[in-house]
Backbone as CSV, one residue per row, in Angstrom:
resi,resn,N_x,N_y,N_z,CA_x,CA_y,CA_z,C_x,C_y,C_z
1,MET,-11.026,-28.897,-14.101,-9.954,-28.314,-14.987,-9.514,-29.455,-15.869
2,GLY,-9.017,-29.168,-17.139,-8.785,-30.153,-18.069,-7.297,-30.626,-17.763
3,ARG,-6.909,-31.728,-18.313,-5.550,-32.314,-18.258,-4.556,-31.510,-18.952
4,LYS,-3.450,-31.324,-18.355,-2.304,-30.536,-18.939,-1.808,-31.100,-20.234
5,PRO,-1.572,-30.329,-21.285,-1.132,-30.896,-22.571,0.324,-31.443,-22.410
6,VAL,0.520,-32.313,-23.157,1.841,-33.048,-23.149,3.045,-32.007,-23.480
7,LYS,2.734,-31.119,-24.655,3.669,-30.125,-24.935,4.017,-29.230,-23.762
8,SER,3.093,-28.708,-23.077,3.257,-27.858,-21.895,3.983,-28.586,-20.904
9,PHE,3.829,-29.873,-20.675,4.523,-30.644,-19.671,5.992,-30.701,-19.948
10,LEU,6.205,-30.986,-21.235,7.597,-31.189,-21.753,8.264,-29.910,-21.559
11,ASP,7.611,-28.708,-21.791,8.142,-27.424,-21.730,8.640,-27.076,-20.244
12,ASP,7.856,-27.574,-19.211,8.156,-27.492,-17.917,9.322,-28.254,-17.490
13,LEU,9.676,-29.270,-18.242,10.801,-30.138,-17.849,12.041,-29.482,-18.540
14,LYS,12.014,-28.620,-19.273,13.245,-27.994,-19.906,14.083,-27.431,-18.916
15,GLY,13.617,-26.620,-18.019,14.362,-26.025,-16.928,15.116,-26.915,-16.158
16,PRO,14.353,-27.814,-15.450,15.118,-28.838,-14.561,16.107,-29.713,-15.408
17,ALA,15.725,-30.053,-16.695,16.634,-30.905,-17.314,17.993,-30.200,-17.593
18,LEU,17.938,-29.004,-17.884,19.178,-28.148,-18.286,19.939,-28.025,-16.907
19,THR,19.292,-27.792,-15.748,19.918,-27.577,-14.654,20.725,-28.972,-14.168
20,VAL,19.897,-30.014,-14.195,20.563,-31.287,-13.750,21.687,-31.682,-14.667
21,GLY,21.562,-31.499,-15.908,22.687,-31.797,-16.964,23.914,-30.942,-16.485
22,LEU,23.703,-29.680,-16.229,24.864,-28.743,-15.822,25.464,-29.266,-14.679
23,LEU,24.796,-29.690,-13.625,25.295,-30.166,-12.415,26.223,-31.412,-12.573
24,LEU,25.655,-32.353,-13.480,26.284,-33.616,-13.733,27.488,-33.389,-14.443
25,LEU,27.451,-32.374,-15.385,28.645,-32.110,-16.205,29.805,-31.581,-15.241
26,ILE,29.480,-30.725,-14.249,30.416,-30.237,-13.301,31.037,-31.375,-12.604
27,ALA,30.050,-32.213,-12.099,30.577,-33.319,-11.219,31.434,-34.270,-12.040
28,ALA,31.137,-34.516,-13.355,32.011,-35.441,-14.099,33.468,-34.765,-14.453
29,ALA,33.385,-33.442,-14.502,34.481,-32.773,-14.961,35.539,-32.792,-13.688
30,GLY,34.889,-32.634,-12.438,35.560,-32.732,-11.150,36.253,-33.980,-10.949
31,TYR,35.499,-35.084,-11.187,35.986,-36.492,-11.059,37.120,-36.803,-12.088
32,LEU,37.009,-36.421,-13.329,37.994,-36.548,-14.276,39.264,-35.918,-13.973
33,TYR,39.116,-34.631,-13.453,40.288,-33.813,-13.163,40.952,-34.310,-12.004
34,GLY,40.310,-34.597,-10.828,41.013,-34.805,-9.634,40.935,-36.418,-9.214
35,GLY,39.947,-37.118,-9.702,39.812,-38.459,-9.234,39.324,-38.484,-7.910
36,LYS,39.351,-39.734,-7.418,38.579,-39.938,-6.049,39.410,-39.354,-4.907
37,ARG,40.738,-39.071,-5.181,41.548,-38.550,-4.178,41.437,-37.127,-4.044
38,SER,40.912,-36.384,-4.969,40.720,-34.986,-4.771,39.543,-34.666,-4.012
39,ALA,39.486,-33.313,-3.592,38.333,-32.801,-2.759,37.079,-32.986,-3.444
40,ILE,37.083,-32.586,-4.791,35.760,-32.616,-5.612,35.257,-33.971,-5.781
41,GLY,36.261,-34.952,-5.996,35.815,-36.357,-6.094,35.333,-36.909,-4.793
42,TRP,35.965,-36.547,-3.850,35.462,-36.903,-2.399,34.032,-36.504,-2.173
43,VAL,33.739,-35.314,-2.332,32.477,-34.730,-2.046,31.346,-35.402,-3.054
44,VAL,31.739,-35.676,-4.215,30.720,-36.218,-5.179,30.529,-37.634,-5.061
45,PHE,31.613,-38.439,-4.676,31.449,-39.835,-4.645,31.472,-40.553,-3.149
46,ALA,31.607,-39.650,-2.251,31.566,-40.365,-0.797,30.144,-40.636,-0.408
47,TRP,30.110,-41.378,0.660,28.817,-41.964,0.913,27.717,-40.852,1.287
48,PHE,28.156,-39.574,1.830,27.121,-38.480,2.006,27.068,-37.541,0.765
49,GLY,28.027,-37.760,-0.112,28.032,-36.983,-1.416,26.819,-37.021,-2.155
50,TRP,26.173,-38.205,-2.115,24.996,-38.412,-2.996,23.800,-37.712,-2.247
51,ILE,23.807,-37.582,-1.053,22.737,-36.848,-0.359,22.779,-35.302,-0.727
52,VAL,23.990,-34.855,-0.784,24.247,-33.435,-1.108,23.880,-33.252,-2.515
53,LEU,24.192,-34.196,-3.432,24.034,-34.087,-4.806,22.419,-34.115,-5.077
54,SER,21.744,-35.009,-4.308,20.245,-35.004,-4.555,19.539,-33.728,-4.145
55,LEU,20.011,-33.167,-2.970,19.567,-31.837,-2.534,19.704,-30.765,-3.666
56,VAL,21.003,-30.725,-4.090,21.380,-29.716,-5.221,20.477,-29.854,-6.367
57,VAL,20.385,-31.226,-6.804,19.452,-31.486,-7.946,18.000,-30.983,-7.676
58,VAL,17.470,-31.267,-6.532,16.071,-30.906,-6.347,16.028,-29.345,-6.277
59,ILE,16.858,-28.721,-5.554,16.783,-27.206,-5.477,17.189,-26.599,-6.824
60,GLY,18.142,-27.128,-7.432,18.311,-26.645,-8.822,17.205,-26.809,-9.861
61,GLY,16.494,-28.022,-9.678,15.352,-28.153,-10.572,14.274,-27.190,-10.341
62,CYS,14.059,-26.969,-9.100,13.006,-25.815,-8.743,13.315,-24.515,-9.206
63,LEU,14.676,-24.108,-8.973,15.117,-22.751,-9.518,15.128,-22.787,-10.996
64,GLY,15.393,-23.910,-11.664,15.247,-23.910,-13.164,14.020,-23.747,-13.682
65,ILE,12.894,-24.243,-12.990,11.611,-24.103,-13.408,11.136,-22.548,-13.286
66,VAL,11.511,-21.999,-12.112,11.168,-20.631,-11.971,11.874,-19.705,-13.093
67,ILE,13.207,-19.883,-13.170,14.015,-19.049,-14.214,13.431,-19.377,-15.642
68,TRP,13.091,-20.664,-15.919,12.552,-20.853,-17.293,11.256,-20.187,-17.538
69,HIS,10.305,-20.248,-16.547,9.079,-19.588,-16.818,9.214,-18.113,-16.737
70,TRP,10.221,-17.485,-15.953,10.383,-16.024,-16.000,10.962,-15.588,-17.250
71,LEU,11.934,-16.341,-17.893,12.484,-15.809,-19.114,11.679,-16.241,-20.404
72,PHE,11.096,-17.493,-20.398,10.513,-17.944,-21.620,9.086,-18.195,-21.623
73,GLU,8.248,-17.680,-20.483,6.906,-17.966,-20.441,6.250,-17.290,-21.554
74,PRO,5.398,-18.139,-22.286,4.751,-17.629,-23.453,3.641,-16.532,-23.087
75,CYS,3.567,-15.522,-23.942,2.612,-14.342,-23.697,1.245,-14.905,-24.005
76,PRO,0.181,-14.123,-23.659,-1.165,-14.593,-23.971,-1.492,-14.786,-25.344
77,HIS,-0.686,-14.201,-26.254,-0.837,-14.326,-27.724,-0.275,-15.614,-28.242
78,GLY,0.418,-16.415,-27.500,0.956,-17.646,-27.941,2.291,-17.566,-28.538
79,ARG,2.979,-16.280,-28.363,4.350,-16.147,-28.833,5.357,-16.754,-27.776
80,SER,5.602,-18.054,-27.911,6.420,-18.704,-26.995,7.940,-18.614,-27.501
81,LYS,8.844,-19.051,-26.749,10.319,-19.166,-27.017,10.751,-17.839,-27.254
82,ARG,10.245,-16.740,-26.546,10.761,-15.396,-26.585,11.057,-14.854,-25.252
83,TRP,11.917,-14.004,-25.243,12.320,-13.372,-23.928,11.095,-12.338,-23.720
84,ARG,10.167,-12.739,-23.104,8.881,-11.987,-22.963,9.100,-10.697,-22.060
85,ARG,9.996,-11.051,-21.004,10.170,-9.802,-20.024,11.018,-8.730,-20.815
86,VAL,11.916,-9.108,-21.659,12.861,-8.151,-22.264,12.306,-7.693,-23.737
87,ARG,11.871,-8.650,-24.482,11.350,-8.345,-25.835,9.948,-8.874,-25.939
88,PRO,9.020,-8.089,-25.508,7.534,-8.404,-25.736,7.123,-8.432,-27.098
89,CYS,6.176,-9.210,-27.523,5.620,-9.165,-28.889,4.927,-7.895,-29.156
90,GLU,4.641,-7.733,-30.449,3.924,-6.421,-30.835,2.529,-6.239,-30.299
91,ALA,1.936,-7.438,-30.218,0.523,-7.551,-29.644,0.413,-7.203,-28.114
92,CYS,1.564,-7.637,-27.406,1.724,-7.237,-26.050,1.968,-5.742,-25.911
93,LYS,2.752,-5.183,-26.761,3.072,-3.783,-26.679,1.708,-3.020,-26.996
94,LEU,0.999,-3.357,-27.929,-0.338,-2.724,-28.204,-1.255,-2.698,-27.060
95,GLU,-1.242,-4.022,-26.446,-2.224,-4.246,-25.370,-1.787,-3.341,-24.064
96,GLU,-0.428,-3.264,-23.813,0.031,-2.442,-22.779,-0.272,-0.906,-23.052
97,GLU,-0.172,-0.479,-24.229,-0.394,0.912,-24.643,-1.868,1.114,-24.417
98,ARG,-2.692,0.191,-24.885,-4.198,0.441,-24.651,-4.584,0.521,-23.266
99,ARG,-3.991,-0.380,-22.457,-4.290,-0.267,-20.933,-3.817,0.959,-20.312
100,GLN,-2.667,1.540,-20.739,-2.229,2.776,-20.430,-2.984,3.996,-20.723
101,GLU,-3.663,3.884,-21.889,-4.499,4.915,-22.392,-5.797,4.858,-21.639
102,GLU,-6.286,3.688,-21.404,-7.597,3.572,-20.677,-7.330,4.159,-19.191
103,TYR,-6.182,3.843,-18.636,-5.954,4.395,-17.305,-5.930,5.878,-17.250
104,GLU,-5.130,6.480,-18.384,-5.095,7.905,-18.332,-6.475,8.533,-18.580
105,GLU,-7.273,7.829,-19.366,-8.596,8.495,-19.710,-9.544,8.385,-18.441
106,HIS,-9.311,7.229,-17.609,-10.192,7.123,-16.421,-9.651,8.140,-15.409
107,SER,-8.286,8.416,-15.266,-7.898,9.432,-14.403,-8.294,10.735,-14.729
108,ARG,-8.248,11.104,-16.060,-8.715,12.354,-16.581,-10.198,12.631,-16.306
109,ARG,-11.137,11.539,-16.392,-12.407,11.675,-16.287,-12.751,11.926,-14.826
110,ILE,-12.093,11.263,-13.773,-12.254,11.453,-12.328,-11.784,12.829,-12.086
111,ALA,-10.693,13.416,-12.531,-10.337,14.723,-12.324,-11.230,15.786,-12.785
112,GLU,-11.812,15.568,-13.951,-12.884,16.415,-14.451,-14.230,16.381,-13.601
113,GLU,-14.472,15.323,-13.123,-15.804,15.174,-12.190,-15.457,15.905,-10.904
114,ARG,-14.210,15.806,-10.402,-13.981,16.418,-9.078,-13.970,17.905,-9.281
115,GLU,-13.358,18.310,-10.390,-13.364,19.823,-10.620,-14.657,20.357,-10.879
116,ALA,-15.470,19.673,-11.492,-16.926,20.044,-11.763,-17.692,20.207,-10.454
117,ALA,-17.473,19.145,-9.627,-18.094,19.122,-8.170,-17.534,20.424,-7.396
118,ARG,-16.246,20.732,-7.509,-15.748,21.833,-6.746,-16.403,23.126,-7.264
119,LEU,-16.522,23.276,-8.554,-16.982,24.522,-9.165,-18.525,24.572,-8.768
120,ARG,-19.266,23.473,-8.762,-20.713,23.510,-8.399,-20.824,23.924,-6.895
121,ASP,-19.902,23.487,-5.981,-19.900,23.966,-4.664,-19.629,25.364,-4.492
122,ILE,-18.686,25.924,-5.304,-18.326,27.277,-5.150,-19.442,28.187,-5.689
123,ARG,-20.138,27.753,-6.649,-21.304,28.542,-7.251,-22.423,28.502,-6.212
124,ALA,-22.658,27.496,-5.685,-23.732,27.290,-4.597,-23.488,28.316,-3.414
125,ARG,-22.137,28.251,-2.971,-21.881,29.264,-1.859,-22.006,30.661,-2.210
126,GLU,-21.645,30.941,-3.524,-21.720,32.310,-3.906,-23.201,32.816,-4.103
127,GLU,-24.064,31.878,-4.677,-25.457,32.085,-4.772,-26.062,32.401,-3.384
128,GLU,-25.669,31.481,-2.336,-26.167,31.725,-1.051,-25.733,33.011,-0.425
129,ARG,-24.588,33.492,-0.692,-24.072,34.743,-0.174,-24.838,35.972,-0.812
130,MET,-25.096,35.697,-2.122,-25.886,36.824,-2.733,-27.283,36.844,-2.124
131,ARG,-27.910,35.722,-1.923,-29.202,35.804,-1.264,-29.204,36.491,-0.071
132,ARG,-28.149,36.327,0.695,-28.128,37.025,2.079,-28.195,38.592,2.004
133,THR,-27.952,39.028,0.847,-27.936,40.601,0.671,-29.348,41.049,0.435
134,LYS,-30.342,40.146,0.524,-31.841,40.678,0.364,-32.438,40.522,1.598
135,LEU,-32.967,41.555,2.079,-33.615,41.542,3.466,-34.761,40.543,3.645
136,GLU,-35.599,40.472,2.540,-36.750,39.568,2.514,-36.263,38.156,2.774
137,PHE,-35.082,37.785,2.143,-34.675,36.298,2.302,-34.099,36.218,3.682
138,LEU,-33.463,37.248,4.395,-33.038,36.978,5.685,-34.208,36.810,6.667
139,ARG,-35.277,37.511,6.353,-36.411,37.217,7.437,-37.106,36.018,7.114
140,ALA,-37.022,35.298,6.013,-37.661,34.144,5.723,-36.836,32.859,6.004
141,VAL,-35.577,33.125,6.387,-34.725,31.931,6.663,-34.975,31.407,8.055
142,GLU,-34.690,30.106,8.211,-34.793,29.430,9.573,-34.027,30.121,10.566
143,PRO,-34.482,30.126,11.825,-33.694,30.760,12.857,-32.274,30.311,13.074
144,ARG,-32.053,28.946,13.136,-30.759,28.414,13.244,-29.833,28.817,12.203
145,LYS,-30.320,28.834,10.891,-29.545,29.090,9.773,-29.186,30.614,9.796
146,PHE,-30.120,31.417,10.330,-29.754,32.872,10.364,-28.783,33.137,11.373
147,GLU,-28.784,32.426,12.525,-27.679,32.573,13.572,-26.312,32.119,12.909
148,GLU,-26.362,31.023,12.226,-25.114,30.680,11.619,-24.473,31.675,10.656
149,TRP,-25.381,32.383,9.934,-24.906,33.325,8.982,-24.364,34.554,9.729
150,ILE,-25.024,34.913,10.900,-24.494,36.037,11.712,-23.132,35.666,12.231
151,LEU,-22.931,34.424,12.588,-21.551,33.873,13.041,-20.603,34.038,11.893
152,ASP,-20.930,33.622,10.692,-20.146,33.665,9.522,-19.785,34.961,9.135
153,LEU,-20.677,35.963,9.345,-20.408,37.370,8.960,-19.262,37.845,9.891
154,PHE,-19.307,37.584,11.153,-18.357,38.106,12.026,-17.021,37.415,11.924
155,CYS,-17.138,36.148,11.525,-15.906,35.422,11.277,-15.157,35.978,10.206
156,HIS,-15.861,36.599,9.140,-15.139,37.193,8.075,-14.324,38.443,8.525
157,LYS,-14.775,38.996,9.655,-14.164,40.179,10.155,-13.087,39.839,11.133
158,GLY,-12.655,38.590,11.251,-11.628,38.050,12.071,-11.973,37.589,13.486
159,TRP,-13.271,37.492,13.726,-13.836,36.948,15.011,-13.807,35.348,14.974
160,THR,-13.756,34.821,16.193,-13.982,33.393,16.199,-15.145,33.155,17.227
161,GLY,-15.937,32.110,17.167,-16.982,31.863,18.059,-17.868,30.707,17.663
162,HIS,-19.044,30.631,18.204,-20.007,29.524,18.124,-21.383,29.898,18.287
163,THR,-22.400,29.240,17.817,-23.854,29.401,18.074,-24.028,28.650,19.335
164,THR,-25.260,29.164,20.016,-25.420,28.447,21.356,-26.497,27.294,21.153
165,GLY,-27.117,27.032,19.849,-27.980,25.991,19.643,-29.388,26.452,19.637
166,ALA,-30.338,25.445,19.527,-31.717,25.731,19.317,-32.410,26.393,20.458
167,THR,-31.943,26.090,21.713,-32.602,26.549,22.803,-32.059,27.881,23.382
168,GLY,-30.698,28.182,22.912,-30.115,29.535,23.321,-29.578,29.336,24.523
169,ASP,-28.950,30.454,25.063,-28.321,30.491,26.428,-28.562,31.846,27.097
170,GLU,-29.630,31.927,27.807,-29.934,33.077,28.534,-30.236,34.272,27.461
171,GLY,-30.938,33.947,26.347,-31.166,34.914,25.353,-30.039,35.250,24.391
172,VAL,-28.908,34.514,24.514,-27.726,34.728,23.646,-27.827,33.614,22.546
173,ASP,-27.619,34.076,21.355,-27.577,33.198,20.187,-26.262,32.865,19.690
174,VAL,-25.331,33.808,19.725,-23.953,33.707,19.255,-22.940,34.221,20.290
175,HIS,-21.937,33.485,20.445,-20.756,33.897,21.341,-19.519,34.117,20.283
176,ILE,-18.894,35.304,20.362,-17.729,35.559,19.493,-16.646,36.075,20.492
177,GLU,-15.399,36.045,19.911,-14.201,36.433,20.704,-13.170,36.836,19.726
178,ARG,-12.436,38.096,20.117,-11.213,38.418,19.227,-10.321,39.242,20.161
179,ASN,-9.088,38.862,20.159,-8.047,39.599,20.953,-8.569,39.753,22.377
180,GLY,-9.039,38.593,22.896,-9.449,38.652,24.392,-10.774,39.331,24.616
181,GLU,-11.355,40.029,23.599,-12.614,40.554,23.887,-13.811,39.643,23.617
182,VAL,-14.664,39.459,24.570,-15.779,38.552,24.531,-17.039,39.387,24.251
183,VAL,-17.869,38.889,23.203,-19.011,39.565,22.901,-20.207,38.572,22.638
184,VAL,-21.336,38.946,23.252,-22.502,38.034,22.948,-23.512,38.806,22.066
185,ILE,-24.162,37.872,21.088,-25.018,38.410,20.086,-26.380,37.846,20.300
186,GLN,-27.354,38.673,20.086,-28.810,38.227,20.169,-29.428,38.548,18.803
187,CYS,-30.095,37.625,18.138,-30.641,37.749,16.849,-32.147,37.901,16.777
188,LYS,-32.766,38.841,16.261,-34.166,38.970,16.134,-34.659,39.130,14.705
189,ARG,-35.210,38.005,14.225,-35.761,38.014,12.795,-37.197,38.594,12.854
190,TYR,-37.348,39.877,12.794,-38.600,40.462,12.810,-38.987,41.063,11.417
191,GLY,-40.305,41.283,11.207,-40.761,41.698,9.870,-40.678,43.170,10.071
192,PRO,-40.979,43.923,8.858,-40.848,45.268,8.950,-41.898,46.023,9.777
193,ASP,-42.963,45.461,10.227,-43.803,46.014,11.037,-43.588,45.823,12.565
194,LYS,-42.696,44.951,12.917,-42.353,44.783,14.274,-40.926,45.240,14.558
195,ARG,-40.937,46.281,15.514,-39.542,46.839,15.794,-39.038,46.400,17.207
196,VAL,-37.891,46.464,17.429,-37.266,46.093,18.725,-37.369,47.196,19.709
197,GLY,-37.957,46.923,20.831,-38.101,47.930,21.835,-37.056,47.875,22.969
198,ALA,-37.151,48.912,23.951,-36.194,48.969,24.923,-36.123,47.866,25.894
199,PRO,-37.274,47.213,26.234,-37.157,45.998,27.150,-36.242,44.888,26.648
200,VAL,-36.236,44.727,25.387,-35.346,43.686,24.774,-33.906,44.092,25.012
201,LEU,-33.492,45.432,24.944,-32.161,45.898,25.182,-31.836,45.727,26.588
202,ARG,-32.742,46.119,27.568,-32.450,45.912,28.905,-32.198,44.511,29.366
203,ASP,-32.824,43.571,28.651,-32.534,42.079,28.930,-31.215,41.687,28.498
204,LEU,-30.868,42.222,27.289,-29.545,41.869,26.736,-28.437,42.533,27.517
205,LEU,-28.642,43.767,28.140,-27.635,44.195,28.906,-27.457,43.477,30.156
206,GLY,-28.505,42.858,30.749,-28.366,42.110,31.928,-27.642,40.894,31.609
207,THR,-27.842,40.291,30.403,-27.224,39.026,29.912,-25.777,39.288,29.739
208,VAL,-25.409,40.511,29.215,-23.899,40.819,29.157,-23.260,40.932,30.576
209,VAL,-23.939,41.406,31.570,-23.377,41.407,32.818,-23.278,39.969,33.406
210,ALA,-24.324,39.304,33.271,-24.328,37.869,33.721,-23.228,36.979,33.085
211,GLU,-23.157,37.221,31.772,-22.031,36.439,31.057,-20.573,36.861,31.318
212,CYS,-20.545,37.985,31.947,-19.143,38.632,32.164,-18.466,38.950,30.759
213,ALA,-19.331,39.321,29.837,-18.912,39.735,28.530,-18.407,41.118,28.461
214,ASP,-17.712,41.661,27.448,-17.269,42.925,27.267,-18.435,43.785,26.754
215,ARG,-19.177,43.296,25.805,-20.431,44.043,25.307,-21.321,43.119,24.503
216,GLY,-22.392,43.698,24.132,-23.338,42.796,23.611,-23.726,43.439,22.252
217,ILE,-24.285,42.765,21.245,-24.810,43.148,19.916,-26.118,42.616,19.662
218,LEU,-27.082,43.439,19.391,-28.437,43.008,18.890,-28.589,43.188,17.440
219,VAL,-28.829,42.062,16.733,-28.950,42.086,15.323,-30.519,41.843,14.969
220,THR,-30.957,42.676,14.263,-32.446,42.432,13.746,-32.634,42.706,12.235
221,THR,-33.545,42.118,11.546,-33.866,42.285,10.285,-34.960,43.395,10.060
222,SER,-35.276,44.031,11.287,-36.227,45.066,11.291,-35.434,46.350,11.690
223,SER,-36.106,47.052,12.685,-35.465,48.383,13.148,-35.712,48.594,14.614
224,PHE,-35.343,49.541,15.165,-35.446,49.802,16.658,-36.315,50.962,16.961
225,THR,-37.130,50.949,17.990,-37.856,52.151,18.311,-36.964,53.285,18.668
226,ALA,-37.615,54.422,18.746,-36.817,55.636,19.104,-36.494,55.552,20.672
227,GLU,-37.363,54.951,21.384,-37.262,54.877,22.839,-36.057,53.763,23.026
228,ALA,-35.937,52.785,22.246,-34.804,51.831,22.371,-33.515,52.402,22.086
229,VAL,-33.408,53.220,21.082,-32.233,53.928,20.610,-31.811,54.923,21.618
230,GLU,-32.775,55.705,22.209,-32.465,56.645,23.295,-31.866,55.990,24.511
231,TRP,-32.671,54.819,24.880,-32.157,54.087,26.151,-30.769,53.552,25.940
232,CYS,-30.441,52.871,24.857,-29.149,52.385,24.504,-28.143,53.542,24.678
233,LYS,-28.380,54.676,24.153,-27.401,55.798,24.119,-27.167,56.304,25.552
234,ASN,-28.201,56.334,26.274,-28.078,56.981,27.650,-27.636,55.956,28.731
235,LYS,-28.152,54.687,28.645,-27.982,53.738,29.740,-26.866,52.751,29.372
236,ALA,-26.788,52.276,28.262,-25.938,51.163,27.884,-24.571,51.743,27.467
237,GLY,-24.508,52.845,26.784,-23.253,53.407,26.265,-22.677,52.472,25.259
238,SER,-21.354,52.154,25.380,-20.526,51.466,24.509,-20.667,49.871,24.705
239,ARG,-21.570,49.524,25.771,-21.573,48.042,26.129,-22.626,47.378,25.109
240,LEU,-23.479,48.123,24.488,-24.484,47.590,23.522,-24.277,48.231,22.098
241,GLU,-24.380,47.286,21.081,-24.298,47.891,19.714,-25.628,47.393,18.900
242,LEU,-26.175,48.208,18.176,-27.384,47.937,17.527,-27.172,47.783,16.048
243,ILE,-27.641,46.756,15.320,-27.461,46.538,14.005,-28.860,46.281,13.450
244,ASN,-29.524,47.279,12.631,-30.818,47.063,12.074,-30.687,46.339,10.666
245,GLY,-31.842,46.150,10.054,-31.886,45.331,8.779,-31.124,46.045,7.760
246,GLU,-31.173,47.386,7.595,-30.344,47.886,6.372,-28.837,47.680,6.684
247,GLU,-28.382,48.053,7.827,-27.090,47.873,8.041,-26.563,46.433,8.000
248,LEU,-27.466,45.432,8.333,-27.133,43.995,8.212,-26.922,43.691,6.770
249,VAL,-27.791,44.068,5.848,-27.629,43.840,4.433,-26.403,44.428,3.852
250,SER,-26.048,45.687,4.306,-24.825,46.310,3.894,-23.526,45.454,4.337
251,MET,-23.720,44.930,5.539,-22.563,44.005,5.984,-22.454,42.809,5.153
252,PHE,-23.516,42.186,4.807,-23.458,41.021,4.100,-22.968,41.383,2.525
253,GLN,-23.368,42.474,1.983,-22.962,42.857,0.736,-21.340,43.208,0.604
254,ARG,-20.790,43.495,1.722,-19.382,43.763,1.696,-18.556,42.422,1.586
255,ILE,-19.191,41.273,2.019,-18.471,39.973,1.916,-19.038,39.143,0.799
256,ALA,-20.061,39.724,0.052,-20.512,38.916,-1.119,-19.624,38.991,-2.376
257,PRO,-19.447,37.937,-3.163,-18.586,37.855,-4.352,-19.000,38.976,-5.316
258,ARG,-18.130,39.545,-6.077,-18.312,40.414,-7.049,-18.598,39.654,-8.430
259,ASP,-19.137,40.388,-9.411,-19.353,39.678,-10.617,-18.156,39.230,-11.316
260,ASP,-17.020,40.001,-11.068,-15.793,39.642,-11.819,-15.036,38.529,-11.169
261,GLY,-15.706,37.932,-10.099,-14.978,36.819,-9.449,-14.179,37.186,-8.307
262,GLY,-14.062,38.448,-8.045,-13.216,38.833,-6.892,-13.971,38.782,-5.547
263,GLN,-13.486,39.301,-4.557,-14.067,39.324,-3.280,-14.051,40.831,-2.753
264,LYS,-15.243,41.214,-2.254,-15.337,42.578,-1.752,-14.718,42.617,-0.352
265,SER,-14.197,43.731,0.003,-13.498,43.956,1.343,-14.592,43.962,2.409
266,ASP,-14.314,43.287,3.566,-15.253,43.290,4.681,-14.740,44.156,5.842
267,GLN,-13.819,44.957,5.414,-13.380,45.882,6.594,-14.225,47.057,6.635
């Protein structure tokens, strides 16, 4: 670093010099007013008075430097001998206004980016929900994703629950619960040529009993054989519910967003 300019060094001495001069003036006035017999003269001119005076001068000099720089510190544009904190120069005002405008512009840009990201996320969710209303898309989706969508479908109806994971739990893919009622769901992503038969329903009914659930639901993207429907009506009664592909698409359509931005009822 370069050597400090003489002018800057002299400027730094202005504060201490003013403080020391003020203190000496007070001491001289006290001496002239009361003499050595007064309390002020005794404090100033006694043998320990010089120690006190030295400490006061040092502390006062330091405070003078701080106050001088706080009041008269020159601005970056070289406008010295001004009350910079109270009356900044025009260049400082313009610079402060520019910094404020840059900050507001930066804040506005960040807010716009966040809003754009939020709208993109909303559009992506809406597009995904619209795709769920197509049976071909439901049949092609991954099994784990399909189970999550089934859970989301029932959550829109006021249920709470969870999927059982990739390995399943005794043939159960989704557990849901509402108002104390426990229901197990089994998902079958079958093509149009493969229908769900009675043996699958018998296994699900056994799982309902083993899980101590109130009832079970079998969801498929295909349909059920006549034998399976008849068996469910005669043997299972209200403990099993069957949802075929057409009914599943209809349920997804009831929660899909409308073109006008509203939400269809899922009741």
